[in-house]
C-alpha positions in Angstrom: 4.4 35.3 36.9 2.1 37.9 35.5 -0.6 37.5 32.9 1.6 38.8 30.0 4.2 36.1 30.6 1.5 33.4 30.6 -0.1 34.7 27.5 3.2 34.7 25.6 3.9 31.1 26.7 0.5 29.9 25.4 0.9 31.8 22.1 4.3 30.2 21.5 2.9 26.6 21.7 0.8 24.8 19.1 -2.9 24.2 19.7 -4.3 20.7 20.0 -7.6 20.2 18.2 -10.5 17.9 18.7 -12.3 17.4 15.4 -15.1 15.6 13.8 -14.0 14.4 10.4 -15.1 12.4 7.4 -12.8 9.4 6.8 -12.6 7.4 3.5 -11.4 3.9 3.3 -11.5 1.1 0.7 -12.6 -2.5 1.1 -12.7 -4.8 -1.9 -12.1 -1.9 -4.2 -15.2 -0.1 -3.0 -14.9 3.3 -1.3 -16.6 3.7 2.0 -16.9 6.8 4.2 -17.7 7.3 7.8 -17.6 10.1 10.4 -14.9 9.8 13.1 -13.3 11.9 15.8 -9.7 13.0 15.6 -7.3 14.6 18.1 -4.3 16.3 16.4 -2.1 19.4 16.3 -3.0 19.6 12.6 -6.3 21.0 11.4 -6.0 20.4 7.7 -7.2 17.0 6.3 -4.1 16.6 4.1 -1.7 17.4 6.9 -3.5 14.9 9.2 -3.3 12.2 6.6 0.4 12.8 5.8 2.0 13.9 9.1 0.0 12.5 12.0 1.0 8.9 12.2 -0.6 8.1 15.6 -4.1 9.3 14.4 -3.8 7.5 11.1 -2.7 4.2 12.8 -5.6 4.5 15.3 -8.1 4.9 12.4 -6.4 2.1 10.4 -6.7 -0.3 13.4 -10.3 0.7 14.0 -11.4 0.3 10.4 -9.5 -2.8 9.3 -8.9 -4.6 12.6 -7.2 -7.9 11.7 -7.5 -7.6 7.9 -4.6 -9.0 5.9 -5.5 -7.3 2.6 -2.6 -5.8 0.8 -3.8 -2.3 -0.1 -5.7 -0.8 2.7 -6.0 3.0 2.5 -7.4 5.4 5.1 -7.7 9.1 4.2 -9.2 12.0 6.1 -11.4 13.7 3.6 -13.1 16.6 5.4 -13.1 18.4 8.8 -16.6 19.2 10.0 -15.9 20.9 13.3 -12.8 21.6 15.4 -12.3 22.7 19.0 -9.1 23.7 20.7 -8.7 21.4 23.8 -5.2 22.4 24.8 -1.7 23.4 23.8 1.5 21.4 23.2 4.5 21.5 25.4 6.8 22.5 22.6 
């Protein structure tokens, strides 16, 4: 396998990003924000919030823990930094 074949294979795959993000959440109708790390194939805050279920569930569990409130929202507001840590297999 020469270098051209390996470069083509890497280019065809999606990058995996490690990012530092600002996350907004609400408790008792008061908006709070905190900085949190995220690993995802998406690098846009809107795409992370809408499409990356695993990341959003992890953030939800970390922020709300065992809360039974009805309307708990978690939103990725801003990406501060991003770094490519690997590539997907598809």
